[in-house]
Structure formats: C-alpha cells, structure tokens
N, CA and C of each residue as an Amber inpcrd file, in Angstrom:
protein
   741
  72.9080000 113.5230000 115.4260000  73.3580000 112.8580000 116.3990000
  74.5980000 114.2550000 116.8660000  74.9710000 113.6320000 117.5970000
  75.7300000 114.4900000 119.0710000  77.3620000 114.6810000 117.8000000
  77.3890000 116.0640000 118.0050000  79.1000000 116.3460000 117.1200000
  79.8470000 116.1180000 118.0540000  80.8590000 115.6000000 117.8590000
  81.9750000 115.1210000 118.1270000  82.6300000 116.2850000 118.6210000
  83.3520000 116.1690000 120.2110000  84.0350000 117.7540000 120.4100000
  85.5840000 118.0060000 119.8790000  85.7570000 118.5440000 119.3240000
  87.6720000 118.6050000 118.7280000  88.0180000 119.7570000 119.9570000
  89.4010000 119.4210000 120.2030000  90.4930000 120.6720000 121.2450000
  90.7890000 121.5970000 120.9100000  90.3800000 122.7800000 120.6990000
  91.1260000 123.2290000 120.0720000  93.3600000 123.4730000 119.9660000
  93.8160000 122.4770000 120.0350000  94.8840000 122.1620000 119.5820000
  95.0860000 121.5830000 118.2810000  93.2530000 120.8720000 117.0490000
  93.1500000 120.5230000 116.4420000  92.3020000 121.5050000 115.2720000
  92.3140000 122.7830000 116.0170000  91.9030000 123.4090000 114.7730000
  92.2380000 123.9780000 113.4460000  93.9360000 123.4500000 113.9390000
  94.1850000 124.1120000 112.1340000  94.4090000 122.3290000 111.2190000
  94.1050000 121.4600000 112.0370000  93.8530000 120.4780000 111.0140000
  92.5770000 119.5430000 110.7170000  92.5240000 119.0710000 109.6200000
  91.3110000 118.5670000 108.6330000  90.6830000 117.3040000 109.4420000
  89.3130000 117.7580000 109.7230000  88.2130000 116.6130000 110.5520000
  88.3040000 115.3770000 110.1250000  88.4580000 114.6850000 110.1920000
  88.4320000 112.3260000 109.4840000  86.8500000 112.4460000 108.5830000
  87.2750000 112.2410000 107.5410000  85.4590000 112.0330000 106.7340000
  84.4730000 110.8700000 107.6940000  83.4680000 111.5470000 107.4180000
  81.9620000 111.0220000 108.7510000  82.3720000 109.6280000 108.3830000
  82.3410000 109.0210000 107.2370000  82.1670000 107.8170000 106.6700000
  83.4980000 107.3340000 105.7070000  82.9340000 106.5660000 105.1960000
  83.6180000 105.7770000 103.9570000  83.1410000 105.0960000 102.8380000
  81.9800000 106.2500000 102.5270000  81.4400000 106.1150000 101.3910000
  82.1280000 106.6200000 100.5320000  81.9170000 105.6190000  98.9490000
  82.4530000 105.5130000  97.6520000  82.2030000 107.3560000  97.8560000
  83.1120000 107.8960000  96.5190000  83.1480000 109.1780000  96.1780000
  82.5730000 108.7810000  94.4280000  81.0140000 109.5880000  94.8200000
  80.5900000 109.7860000  93.8760000  80.8690000 111.3990000  92.9680000
  81.0860000 111.2510000  91.6380000  81.4270000 112.1060000  90.8260000
  80.3690000 113.5980000  90.6900000  80.3830000 114.6250000  91.0190000
  79.1090000 115.3690000  90.9960000  78.9290000 115.4830000  89.1910000
  77.3970000 115.3120000  88.6820000  76.7480000 115.3100000  87.8160000
  77.3320000 116.8710000  87.0630000  76.3130000 116.4620000  85.6490000
  76.7890000 117.6600000  84.6050000  75.1300000 118.4410000  84.7260000
  75.0220000 117.4870000  85.0810000  73.0790000 118.2080000  85.1360000
  73.2160000 119.0780000  86.7390000  73.6900000 118.3020000  87.7260000
  73.9680000 119.3180000  88.9760000  74.5910000 120.9730000  88.5110000
  75.8830000 120.6230000  87.4770000  76.4120000 122.1240000  87.8030000
  75.7710000 122.6320000  86.8610000  74.7810000 122.2580000  85.9690000
  73.6750000 123.6790000  84.6640000  72.7230000 123.8690000  85.6510000
  72.4200000 123.1830000  86.9160000  70.9080000 123.5320000  87.1920000
  70.2330000 125.0720000  87.8350000  71.7740000 125.3830000  87.3200000
  71.2960000 127.2580000  87.9930000  70.5130000 127.8320000  86.7660000
  69.5450000 128.3550000  87.4490000  68.1680000 129.6720000  86.9260000
  69.0320000 130.6730000  86.4240000  68.4830000 131.1950000  85.4460000
  69.4440000 132.3670000  85.1140000  68.5680000 133.4970000  85.5500000
  69.5590000 134.7380000  86.0550000  68.6070000 136.1700000  86.9100000
  68.9750000 137.1080000  85.3760000  68.3820000 138.0440000  85.8070000
  68.7650000 139.1840000  84.8100000  69.4940000 140.5940000  85.7680000
  70.5460000 140.1330000  84.0520000  71.6660000 141.0260000  84.5610000
  71.7480000 142.2390000  85.8210000  72.4610000 142.4870000  86.7000000
  72.3400000 143.9010000  87.1290000  72.5240000 144.7610000  86.2840000
  71.5570000 146.0230000  86.6870000  71.8300000 147.0390000  86.3140000
  73.0140000 147.2830000  85.5760000  74.1830000 148.0110000  86.2460000
  75.6360000 148.7680000  86.2350000  76.3890000 147.6930000  85.8160000
  76.2950000 146.2600000  85.4590000  76.4000000 145.5650000  85.0120000
  77.8410000 144.9830000  85.4370000  77.7790000 145.1980000  87.0400000
  78.2420000 144.2180000  87.9570000  77.8510000 143.2140000  88.7270000
  78.6480000 141.2170000  88.3550000  77.9750000 140.5140000  88.4840000
  77.6990000 140.4750000  90.2170000  79.0060000 141.0820000  90.8620000
  79.2280000 140.8720000  92.7700000  78.0200000 141.2270000  93.2720000
  77.2170000 142.2550000  93.2560000  76.0580000 142.4190000  93.2320000
  74.3820000 141.0830000  93.6050000  74.8360000 140.2690000  92.5020000
  73.6480000 139.5560000  92.8140000  74.0170000 138.1730000  93.4720000
  73.8170000 137.9810000  94.8610000  74.1980000 136.7830000  95.0810000
  72.7640000 135.5220000  95.5740000  73.2190000 134.6500000  95.6160000
  71.4440000 133.7020000  95.8630000  72.5840000 132.3160000  96.4510000
  71.2910000 131.9960000  97.1970000  71.8170000 130.5560000  98.0370000
  71.2730000 129.1860000  97.1860000  72.3300000 128.4810000  97.8330000
  72.6800000 127.6820000  96.1470000  71.8110000 126.2890000  97.3520000
  71.3320000 125.3950000  95.9840000  70.3690000 124.1530000  97.1800000
  71.9250000 123.0680000  97.5770000  72.5140000 123.3550000  97.2390000
  73.6960000 122.1080000  97.7880000  74.0840000 123.2100000  99.3520000
  73.7750000 124.5360000  99.6900000  73.9460000 125.2070000 101.1290000
  74.9700000 126.4420000 101.0980000  75.6680000 126.4700000  99.4370000
  76.5390000 127.6890000 100.0320000  75.6380000 128.2120000  99.3730000
  76.6310000 129.7140000  99.0900000  76.3800000 131.0910000  98.4480000
  77.1100000 131.1600000  97.4680000  76.5200000 132.0600000  96.4960000
  76.7340000 131.9760000  95.2930000  76.8120000 133.1010000  94.3410000
  78.1630000 134.4610000  94.0940000  78.1120000 135.4140000  93.4740000
  78.5210000 135.0670000  92.3870000  77.6780000 135.8870000  92.1390000
  77.6610000 135.8670000  90.3070000  76.4690000 135.7300000  89.1890000
  77.2080000 135.2870000  88.4550000  76.3830000 134.8590000  87.1420000
  75.7970000 133.6040000  87.3110000  74.3710000 133.5510000  87.5630000
  74.3010000 131.5390000  87.7580000  74.7070000 131.3230000  86.7540000
  74.8550000 131.3300000  85.2350000  74.9460000 130.8940000  84.1290000
  76.4540000 131.3670000  83.3670000  77.0900000 131.2670000  85.0480000
  78.4490000 131.6870000  84.1080000  78.5740000 130.6660000  83.5070000
  80.0770000 130.6680000  82.3290000  80.5980000 129.5490000  81.4530000
  81.0020000 128.9910000  82.6610000  81.7730000 129.3460000  83.4610000
  82.4160000 128.6650000  84.6410000  82.1050000 129.2470000  85.4820000
  81.8630000 127.5170000  86.5850000  81.1940000 128.1080000  87.9310000
  82.5420000 127.4800000  88.9270000  82.8410000 128.0800000  89.5450000
  84.1260000 128.4090000  90.9610000  83.0260000 127.5290000  92.0860000
  83.5580000 126.7120000  93.3490000  82.8190000 126.4000000  93.9790000
  84.3890000 126.3160000  95.2430000  83.9020000 127.1270000  96.3380000
  84.8070000 126.5720000  97.0810000  84.3420000 126.2880000  98.7610000
  85.2940000 125.0920000  99.4360000  84.9110000 124.5770000  99.7360000
  86.0160000 125.3940000 101.1830000  85.3570000 126.1220000 102.1590000
  86.4030000 126.1660000 102.6010000  85.9990000 126.2050000 104.3460000
  87.0840000 126.5430000 105.3750000  87.1200000 126.4790000 106.1430000
  87.4530000 127.8740000 107.5300000  86.4410000 128.5070000 108.3320000
  86.5860000 129.6940000 108.7300000  87.7160000 129.5430000 110.2180000
  87.9630000 128.5950000 110.1960000  89.3080000 128.1090000 111.0820000
  90.4810000 127.8640000 110.5010000  90.7890000 127.8180000 109.4930000
  91.5140000 127.8960000 108.2370000  92.3010000 128.9290000 107.7590000
  93.6460000 128.9100000 108.4440000  95.0410000 130.1460000 107.9950000
  94.7550000 130.0530000 107.0710000  94.4100000 129.0040000 105.7760000
  95.1270000 129.0810000 104.6690000  93.7980000 129.9300000 103.7440000
  92.6350000 129.2630000 104.2490000  91.0460000 129.7840000 103.5810000
  91.6950000 131.1920000 103.9800000  91.5240000 131.8770000 104.5520000
  91.8470000 133.1430000 105.4930000  92.9330000 134.1080000 104.4870000
  94.2510000 133.5130000 103.8010000  94.8360000 133.6300000 103.1120000
  94.8240000 133.7100000 101.3700000  93.8170000 132.5890000 101.0200000
  93.7040000 132.8840000 100.1240000  92.1880000 134.1660000  99.8710000
  91.1880000 134.2300000 101.4920000  90.2900000 135.5760000 101.5120000
  90.5200000 136.3950000 100.6500000  92.0650000 136.8460000 101.0200000
  92.8330000 137.6530000 101.2710000  93.6610000 138.1480000  99.6910000
  93.8850000 137.3540000  99.5500000  94.9630000 137.3200000  98.3130000
  94.5470000 137.1430000  96.8470000  93.3670000 136.3470000  97.0730000
  92.8560000 135.7730000  95.7780000  91.5350000 137.0430000  95.5950000
  90.6920000 136.7600000  96.6710000  89.2220000 136.7870000  96.4600000
  89.0400000 138.0120000  96.0410000  89.9310000 139.2620000  96.1520000
  89.9550000 140.2010000  95.2650000  89.8210000 139.9570000  93.7540000
  90.7480000 139.6040000  93.4360000  91.4050000 139.4410000  92.0240000
  89.8660000 138.5180000  91.3860000  90.0530000 137.7400000  91.9660000
  88.5810000 136.5500000  91.7380000  87.7340000 137.0780000  91.3590000
  87.3840000 137.9640000  92.4210000  85.7980000 139.3600000  92.2970000
  85.6230000 139.9690000  90.9080000  87.2010000 141.0130000  91.0590000
  88.1800000 142.1200000  90.2230000  87.8120000 141.7580000  88.7980000
  88.3300000 140.8070000  88.2890000  88.5420000 139.7290000  87.1060000
  87.8620000 138.5210000  86.6310000  86.8460000 138.5610000  86.9950000
  86.1680000 137.3560000  86.8170000  84.9040000 137.1000000  86.7390000
  84.4950000 137.5130000  88.4070000  82.6860000 137.6090000  88.4270000
  82.0670000 138.7960000  88.2710000  83.0600000 139.7820000  88.6380000
  81.8700000 141.1400000  88.1510000  81.8650000 141.0220000  86.7420000
  82.4270000 140.7000000  86.0110000  82.0690000 140.8340000  84.7320000
  81.3170000 139.3360000  84.1070000  80.6350000 138.6180000  85.0170000
  79.5680000 137.3100000  84.4580000  80.4800000 136.7460000  83.9160000
  82.4700000 136.1060000  83.8110000  82.8490000 135.1320000  83.3410000
  82.7740000 133.7450000  84.3860000  82.7310000 133.9370000  85.3350000
  82.7600000 133.5200000  86.4960000  81.3710000 133.5070000  87.6520000
  80.8960000 132.1970000  88.3540000  80.1120000 132.5710000  89.2980000
  80.6260000 132.2040000  90.5020000  80.9130000 132.2640000  91.8720000
  81.4500000 132.0150000  93.1180000  80.9300000 131.8940000  94.0860000
  80.6470000 130.4570000  94.4980000  79.9380000 129.8230000  95.3350000
  81.1360000 129.2370000  96.7190000  80.7950000 129.8220000  97.8370000
  81.0740000 129.2670000  99.1440000  80.2700000 128.5490000  99.7330000
  81.3510000 127.1700000  99.7600000  80.3850000 126.1680000 100.5870000
  81.0410000 125.9850000 102.3300000  80.3690000 125.9970000 103.1920000
  81.3360000 126.1840000 104.6920000  81.5610000 124.8890000 104.5270000
  82.9040000 125.0290000 104.8250000  83.0860000 122.9720000 105.2490000
  83.8960000 123.0950000 106.7870000  83.0060000 122.7140000 107.8290000
  83.0760000 122.9620000 108.9350000  83.8660000 121.5760000 109.6450000
  85.1050000 121.8250000 110.6410000  86.0520000 121.3770000 110.8810000
  86.0930000 120.6100000 111.9870000  85.1800000 121.7170000 113.1340000
  84.7620000 121.2130000 114.1330000  84.0270000 122.3100000 115.1680000
  83.8550000 121.9080000 115.9430000  82.5910000 122.9350000 116.7020000
  82.5480000 124.3630000 117.0450000  84.0050000 124.7120000 116.8870000
  84.1280000 126.4590000 116.9620000  84.4140000 126.8650000 115.4810000
  84.7430000 126.0160000 114.3960000  84.2870000 126.2450000 112.9680000
  82.2640000 126.6040000 112.5340000  81.6040000 125.7140000 112.8230000
  79.7910000 125.4720000 113.3950000  79.6270000 126.7360000 114.0320000
  80.0140000 127.1820000 114.9210000  79.9700000 128.5350000 115.7770000
  79.9230000 129.9710000 114.8700000  81.1010000 129.5440000 114.3010000
  81.5370000 130.6660000 113.3850000  80.6760000 130.8290000 112.2780000
  80.2180000 129.8180000 111.3520000  79.6480000 129.5590000 110.7290000
  78.1850000 129.9320000 110.7140000  77.0780000 129.5290000 111.7030000
  75.9670000 130.1720000 112.0390000  75.7760000 131.3740000 112.1190000
  76.9420000 132.3610000 112.4670000  76.8680000 133.9030000 113.1000000
  77.2170000 134.3540000 111.4090000  77.8380000 133.9300000 110.4280000
  78.2160000 133.9940000 109.0700000  77.0550000 133.7810000 108.3750000
  75.7590000 132.6680000 108.3020000  75.0420000 132.7990000 107.9710000
  73.5740000 133.1730000 108.3250000  73.8310000 134.0030000 108.9560000
  72.5490000 133.6290000 109.3410000  71.8500000 134.9610000 109.0030000
  72.0470000 135.9660000 108.7110000  71.1170000 136.5300000 107.1680000
  71.0900000 136.3670000 106.3880000  71.1940000 135.4050000 106.0200000
  71.2400000 134.6520000 104.4570000  72.7100000 135.3370000 103.8360000
  71.8250000 135.4450000 102.2950000  72.5870000 135.7730000 101.0950000
  72.4880000 137.5020000 101.1990000  71.9810000 138.4110000 102.5400000
  71.9440000 139.5080000 102.4530000  73.1370000 139.8310000 103.1380000
  74.2300000 139.2030000 103.3350000  75.0730000 139.7930000 103.8240000
  75.7760000 138.0610000 104.4480000  76.1640000 137.4000000 103.3200000
  77.0680000 135.9860000 104.0450000  78.5500000 136.5750000 103.2630000
  78.4720000 137.0140000 102.1190000  80.2570000 137.3190000 101.6360000
  80.2090000 138.3590000 102.2940000  80.1730000 139.3580000 103.2050000
  80.7780000 140.5460000 103.7420000  81.1490000 140.3610000 105.1870000
  80.0450000 139.3700000 105.6550000  80.3460000 138.4950000 107.2400000
  82.2100000 137.2350000 106.7220000  81.6250000 136.8860000 106.0090000
  82.5760000 136.3010000 106.6010000  84.1270000 136.6940000 105.6830000
  84.0180000 137.0760000 104.4230000  85.0230000 138.6140000 104.8080000
  85.8070000 139.2700000 106.0280000  84.6420000 139.4660000 107.0580000
  85.2400000 140.3530000 108.0790000  85.6520000 138.9550000 109.4550000
  84.9370000 137.7140000 109.0970000  85.0730000 136.4390000 109.7970000
  86.2990000 136.6690000 109.5970000  87.1460000 136.2370000 108.6340000
  88.5780000 135.5830000 108.1730000  89.2210000 137.0040000 108.7860000
  89.0040000 137.9540000 108.1360000  89.9170000 139.4800000 108.9780000
  89.9310000 139.5970000 110.7710000  89.6050000 139.0580000 111.2100000
  89.3230000 139.1480000 112.4870000  89.6410000 137.3530000 113.4990000
  89.9700000 136.3930000 112.5700000  90.4320000 135.5700000 113.1320000
  91.3130000 135.2610000 113.8420000  92.4000000 136.0630000 114.0170000
  93.4660000 135.3720000 114.7600000  92.7790000 136.4660000 116.1910000
  91.9530000 137.1650000 116.5730000  91.6000000 137.3470000 117.2060000
  90.2360000 136.2760000 117.9130000  89.4970000 135.6300000 117.5300000
  88.3870000 135.1230000 118.2270000  89.0020000 133.5200000 118.3680000
  89.9660000 133.2060000 117.7690000  90.8290000 131.9120000 117.9910000
  91.6430000 132.6850000 118.4410000  92.1030000 133.1990000 118.8150000
  92.9480000 133.8670000 120.6790000  92.3380000 133.7970000 121.5030000
  90.5940000 134.4350000 121.4600000  90.1260000 133.9920000 122.9250000
  89.2390000 132.7920000 122.9200000  89.4760000 131.3980000 121.9280000
  89.1070000 130.6430000 122.3600000  89.7880000 129.6690000 122.8500000
  91.1600000 130.6620000 122.6960000  92.6990000 129.5770000 123.1220000
  92.8670000 129.6460000 124.0250000  92.2650000 130.2970000 124.8340000
  92.7160000 131.1900000 126.8710000  91.7870000 130.4110000 127.3260000
  90.4270000 129.3090000 126.3310000  89.8730000 128.5190000 127.5210000
  90.6780000 127.6850000 128.2280000  89.9320000 127.0270000 129.4230000
  90.7390000 125.9090000 130.2050000  90.0240000 124.6820000 129.1710000
  90.9840000 124.0050000 129.3160000  90.4530000 122.5360000 128.8050000
  89.5390000 121.7040000 129.8330000  89.0900000 121.9930000 130.9940000
  88.2670000 121.5190000 131.9390000  86.9250000 122.2960000 130.7430000
  86.3840000 123.4880000 130.9390000  85.4700000 124.4290000 129.9610000
  85.3500000 123.5200000 128.1830000  86.9150000 123.5880000 127.8940000
  86.2840000 122.9540000 126.5950000  85.4150000 121.2630000 126.7050000
  86.4630000 120.6580000 127.6520000  85.3750000 119.0240000 127.7540000
  84.3840000 119.0670000 128.0270000  83.8300000 120.5540000 128.8000000
  82.1820000 120.1630000 129.0710000  81.0270000 120.2130000 128.0240000
  81.9510000 120.8170000 127.1580000  80.8270000 121.1050000 125.1480000
  80.9330000 120.0070000 125.3270000  81.3930000 118.7950000 125.1080000
  80.6890000 117.6190000 125.4200000  79.8570000 116.9290000 126.1520000
  79.4570000 117.6710000 127.2190000  77.6870000 116.7840000 127.4280000
  76.6320000 118.4350000 127.1640000  76.9210000 118.8740000 126.3180000
  75.5820000 119.8520000 125.5490000  75.1980000 119.3150000 124.4580000
  73.9880000 120.0130000 124.7380000  73.2430000 120.1380000 123.5520000
  73.7610000 120.9670000 122.9460000  73.2510000 120.4780000 121.0520000
  73.9470000 121.1790000 120.5140000  73.8700000 122.6880000 120.5150000
  72.5230000 123.2780000 120.4320000  72.3350000 124.0540000 120.6580000
  73.1720000 125.2190000 122.5630000  73.6130000 124.7160000 123.2330000
  73.9370000 124.9620000 124.1810000  75.7760000 125.1400000 124.1540000
  76.0760000 124.0360000 123.3490000  77.0520000 124.3500000 123.0590000
  77.7930000 125.3350000 121.6160000  76.8430000 126.1770000 121.2250000
  77.8360000 126.6940000 120.2840000  77.2350000 127.8270000 120.6780000
  75.9390000 128.0830000 122.0360000  76.0150000 129.6070000 122.5670000
  77.2800000 129.7210000 123.2370000  77.6060000 128.6690000 124.1780000
  78.7730000 128.7440000 124.5610000  79.9800000 128.9200000 124.0450000
  80.2880000 128.4720000 122.8120000  81.7530000 128.6110000 121.8990000
  81.4630000 130.4100000 121.5220000  80.0990000 130.4480000 121.3440000
  79.4330000 131.7380000 120.9630000  80.2630000 133.0140000 121.7810000
  80.0330000 132.6340000 123.0240000  80.5100000 133.6000000 124.4660000
  81.6420000 133.6610000 124.3150000  82.5740000 132.7960000 124.5000000
  83.9280000 132.4080000 124.5340000  84.2560000 133.6400000 123.5000000
  83.9680000 133.1960000 122.0590000  84.6640000 134.3860000 121.3220000
  84.2500000 134.9660000 120.8680000  82.9990000 135.7700000 121.6270000
  82.3640000 137.1480000 121.4570000  81.6780000 137.2820000 120.4150000
  81.4810000 136.4210000 119.5070000  80.0540000 135.8980000 118.6080000
  79.6930000 137.1020000 118.7140000  78.7600000 136.7750000 119.1130000
  77.0800000 137.6920000 119.4950000  77.5480000 139.7070000 119.7750000
  78.4520000 139.7470000 120.2290000  78.8270000 141.3670000 120.2690000
  79.4480000 141.6970000 119.0860000  79.9320000 140.6950000 117.6420000
  80.7390000 140.9800000 116.7080000  79.8850000 140.9090000 115.9380000
  78.9910000 140.5970000 115.9940000  77.1830000 140.1570000 115.1410000
  76.8570000 141.5410000 114.7480000  76.4980000 141.7440000 116.4220000
  75.5510000 142.8100000 116.4960000  76.1180000 144.3520000 115.5860000
  77.6750000 144.2040000 116.1280000  78.1230000 145.7840000 115.1600000
  77.9980000 145.4190000 113.7130000  77.8290000 144.6250000 113.4170000
  77.2770000 144.0190000 112.0490000  76.5680000 143.9110000 111.5220000
  75.4390000 144.6520000 112.4720000  74.0130000 144.4390000 112.0960000
  73.0780000 143.2520000 112.3820000  73.3630000 142.1530000 112.6460000
  72.5760000 141.0750000 113.8700000  72.3220000 141.3210000 114.9060000
  70.9130000 141.5360000 114.9180000  70.8440000 141.9200000 116.7950000
  70.7840000 140.6740000 117.3910000  71.1990000 140.7290000 118.7320000
  71.7400000 139.5250000 119.4860000  70.6440000 138.5380000 119.3720000
  69.4510000 139.1620000 119.8480000  67.9400000 138.2480000 119.7080000
  68.4250000 137.3220000 118.4940000  68.0890000 137.7610000 117.4650000
  68.1500000 137.6830000 115.9010000  69.6720000 136.0210000 115.9310000
  71.0430000 136.5900000 116.2240000  72.2690000 135.5260000 116.2400000
  71.7230000 134.4480000 117.4940000  70.9590000 134.4240000 118.4490000
  70.8870000 133.7020000 119.3570000  69.6220000 132.7960000 118.7180000
  69.0170000 132.8430000 118.0250000  68.4110000 132.1040000 116.7790000
  68.6860000 130.6000000 116.1690000  69.9200000 132.0660000 115.1470000
  70.6900000 131.2610000 114.2160000  71.8960000 130.1830000 115.0390000
  72.3570000 130.7980000 116.5020000  72.9600000 129.0490000 116.9420000
  72.6040000 128.6530000 117.9360000  70.5170000 128.3870000 117.7630000
  70.6460000 127.7630000 118.2340000  69.3150000 126.9060000 117.2390000
  69.0180000 127.1440000 116.3750000  68.4040000 126.8480000 115.3340000
  69.0030000 125.9750000 115.2580000  68.0500000 124.5380000 114.8500000
  69.3390000 122.6070000 114.9720000  68.8360000 122.4820000 113.0050000
  67.6060000 123.3120000 112.4220000  67.6580000 123.1010000 110.8440000
  68.7790000 123.4500000 110.1070000  69.8030000 124.6780000 110.9280000
  70.7340000 125.2290000 110.7360000  72.2560000 124.2850000 111.1350000
  72.5700000 123.9450000 111.2300000  73.1660000 122.8550000 112.0680000
  73.3090000 121.8340000 111.3890000  72.3520000 121.3210000 111.4660000
  72.1690000 119.8850000 110.5960000  72.0190000 120.4390000 109.1370000
  72.2000000 121.0330000 108.8960000  72.4260000 121.7030000 107.3880000
  74.2520000 121.5880000 107.1900000  74.4210000 122.6110000 107.9280000
  75.6240000 122.0310000 107.8160000  76.6130000 120.9920000 107.8040000
  76.1270000 120.3890000 109.4240000  77.4910000 119.0420000 109.2060000
  76.4040000 118.3840000 107.5860000  75.4770000 118.2070000 106.3390000
  75.3590000 117.8110000 105.8570000  75.3500000 118.2160000 104.6830000
  76.1870000 119.2050000 104.5780000  76.8580000 119.5070000 104.1270000
  78.4000000 119.0950000 103.7290000  79.0590000 118.4400000 104.7350000
  80.1010000 118.3140000 105.5670000  80.2160000 116.6150000 104.8950000
  78.6040000 115.9600000 105.1070000  78.3740000 114.7740000 104.3040000
  78.2670000 114.3400000 102.8030000  77.9510000 115.9530000 101.8780000
  77.9360000 115.7370000 100.7700000  78.9560000 115.8820000 100.4490000
  79.8440000 116.6130000 101.0910000  81.3570000 116.8770000 100.8080000
  82.0760000 115.5590000 100.4190000  82.0920000 114.6610000 101.4930000
  82.6930000 113.6850000 101.4580000  81.9380000 112.0930000 100.8760000
  81.3790000 112.5830000 100.6580000  80.3640000 111.1630000  99.7300000
  80.7640000 111.4990000  98.2710000  80.8260000 113.1830000  97.8530000
  81.0570000 113.3940000  96.4460000  82.8430000 113.4980000  95.5980000
  83.0900000 113.8230000  96.8930000  84.5610000 114.6260000  96.5980000
  85.8930000 113.7180000  97.3490000  86.6550000 114.3010000  96.8820000
  88.1880000 114.1220000  97.8580000  88.3430000 115.5230000  98.1690000
  88.0220000 115.5280000  99.1500000  88.3180000 116.7200000 100.2880000
  89.5130000 116.4050000 100.8920000  91.3920000 116.7230000  99.7400000
  92.0760000 116.3800000 101.0960000  92.4320000 117.4670000 101.5710000
  91.7850000 118.9650000 102.1540000  92.0550000 119.8800000 103.0330000
  91.0810000 121.3040000 102.2360000  91.6790000 122.4210000 103.2950000
  90.8670000 123.2610000 102.9600000  91.8490000 124.6580000 102.7920000
  91.7740000 125.4570000 101.8720000  90.7100000 125.1750000 100.8020000
  90.3490000 124.5900000  99.8400000  89.4830000 124.0870000  99.5700000
  89.1390000 123.2000000  98.0710000  88.7300000 124.0930000  97.1360000
  89.2260000 123.6170000  95.6500000  87.9780000 124.0470000  94.5030000
  87.7050000 123.5720000  93.6390000  86.4160000 123.5240000  93.6840000
  85.4040000 122.6590000  92.3970000  85.1400000 123.8960000  90.8020000
  85.4940000 123.3960000  90.0010000  85.6450000 124.2000000  88.9360000
  84.4940000 123.2120000  88.0900000  83.5400000 123.7850000  86.9290000
  82.1800000 122.9780000  86.6480000  81.9450000 122.1190000  87.6560000
  82.3710000 121.6090000  88.2970000  81.5110000 120.0980000  89.1970000
  83.2250000 119.2210000  89.3050000  84.2240000 119.7430000  89.2780000
  85.4420000 118.2580000  89.3840000  86.3710000 119.2740000  90.1350000
  87.1110000 118.8790000  91.4240000  88.2680000 119.0950000  92.3610000
  89.2510000 119.6580000  91.5030000  89.1110000 120.8050000  91.9110000
  90.8160000 121.0140000  91.0440000  92.2210000 120.8410000  92.0200000
  93.3400000 119.8290000  90.9960000  94.2770000 118.9850000  91.8490000
  94.8900000 120.6320000  92.2040000  96.0920000 119.6570000  93.5170000
  96.7630000 121.0700000  93.6530000  96.9820000 122.5060000  93.5970000
  95.5690000 123.5570000  94.1200000  94.6760000 124.1700000  94.0630000
  94.6890000 125.0630000  95.2160000  95.5690000 125.3560000  96.2890000
  94.8100000 125.8890000  97.0390000  95.3290000 127.4370000  97.2930000
  96.3580000 127.5640000  96.3990000  96.2460000 128.7330000  96.2000000
  95.8730000 130.1020000  94.9350000  95.4120000 131.5050000  94.8280000
  95.6960000 131.5040000  93.9190000  96.0130000 131.9190000  92.5210000
  97.7070000 131.5460000  93.2930000  98.4120000 131.4970000  91.8510000
  98.3390000 129.8450000  91.3750000  98.0500000 129.1410000  92.2040000
  97.3250000 127.9380000  91.3460000  96.5140000 127.7520000  90.9360000
  95.3840000 128.2150000  90.9750000  93.8590000 128.4610000  91.1700000
  93.6660000 128.8600000  89.7110000  94.1370000 130.1970000  89.6570000
  93.7500000 131.2320000  88.7960000  94.6630000 130.7130000  87.0930000
  95.0800000 129.6880000  87.0280000  95.9170000 129.4200000  86.1010000
  94.5270000 128.2360000  85.2340000  93.3340000 127.9720000  85.8850000
  92.3130000 126.9160000  86.0080000  91.7140000 127.1710000  85.4310000
  91.2610000 128.5720000  86.4530000  90.0270000 129.5490000  85.4870000
  91.0470000 129.4230000  83.9770000  91.5070000 130.1530000  84.2490000
  91.5800000 130.6020000  82.7820000  91.4780000 129.5210000  81.9700000
  91.6720000 128.7050000  81.7570000  91.6680000 127.3040000  80.9890000
  90.1490000 127.0990000  80.9690000  89.5900000 127.5090000  82.2150000
  88.4170000 126.8580000  81.8620000  87.3170000 127.7640000  80.7150000
  87.9720000 128.8680000  81.0630000  87.0630000 129.9220000  80.4860000
  87.5480000 130.3480000  78.9470000  88.9030000 129.8410000  78.4540000
  89.7120000 129.3660000  77.3040000  89.7590000 130.2660000  76.8780000
  91.0820000 130.5840000  77.8760000  91.9860000 132.5160000  77.2160000
  92.8890000 132.6390000  78.0310000
C-alpha cells in the first residue's frame, strides 16, 4: 500500500494509528524468547548487538533480567533528547554490566522518518546504533534541509512509487552523502532506500506496535513487554528500571 504523504509541518506530530484493532498485550513467552550468547571477553555487553524478530536491534545481554525496548522516531526531538541525556547513562550503568538489554525499534511517523530509518538500518546490526546516534546528532541539520523544500515538491511525493519517494527525500536531506561519510557507499544506500522488503518491514513494525501496545507518542518504552506509563525521559524512566532490577 502506498504510504500517505505527511507534510513537513507535521514532522513533530505523531501519525494516527493505521487501524483500530484491539490492543493485544505482549506475551511473557515473547519477552523470554531471546537466545543466550557468550559474554564478551572484556565483560562489556554494549559490544553485543543482535537483530530481533520484531525488527529492532538489541544491544546487550539477550538473557538480561530486564529487557528495555524503545519505540523511537528519528524526526522526534524528544527522542533526540533521550538519546543525548539518557542513553549514555543507560549504557554505562545498566547495559554494559549485563543488567539490562536495550532494544530500539523504529516508529516511523511519516515518509521522512522512513527514509532516515532506511539509512540507519542499512548495514544492519554492524552499525545501527552508531548511525542512529549520528542521525539524532544531526537532526536539526537534515530536518532544516527538508523544511526548505517547497510545497509543490512535497506534494509531488504523493504520485511517486515508494522507492522513488524515499530516494527523493534522501536527496533533499543529503542522506546519501551523509551515509557515505560514515562508511556506507552510495550504491549500498541506494539499494537500502529502494528495497521494498525493508520498507515493508518498517511499516509492519508500526502496525505491530499499534496492534499490541498503546503508543501515546515517541519515545515510548517497554520494560519486560509492558508499556511504562509517563516515562518519556531518563529522569522518569530510570526509577522503573531500578524497580525492575530489584534495587
């Protein structure tokens, strides 16, 4: 299905749910499905990154007692704030020693978000987290470029195929040059931006999130499969992590 175009003015607004399907809570079996992996030789679990069946990327000990999932949007300023203010503490104090695993699932709010996500996911687990950090760091720059695109050009996205649409957005935002500077050749980023299976995966992740959880906005966090209420910042999230750990 052709994705509905979102105007740039709505970049900071959470997209409406695609359907009104009844929300289904995640099962405990799903939460516990991760397979154990050997601990890193240096004891630093942040060096272990794996792709998950749900489409996200998980950093840390797959069998950690506490499993944290973030539904985040690359166009979201609140997600950027959490990345800068919360993630360093999360990794150093909880993920590195193996107490908590941290999974990031892209929650795409508009076509611009999809194009950015296709870039950060392009090399898979190899560089997903570093590219996500860098994309947030440069968020103001590339969103600024997109905001300079005229209304007529924005409107033209509606008549394009998804592959052409995301290549066009990437050109406006300078994503391919950005990616090339970070080790992704232009040919590779072109392949990622036009890969229908990767596009479908992002759309499916949104659909799954809508079906299973009440996503009030981004970022939204799950701890051991349950949505953490009113915890969109590190200050509000950390007490919930401590409680789940038991200390």
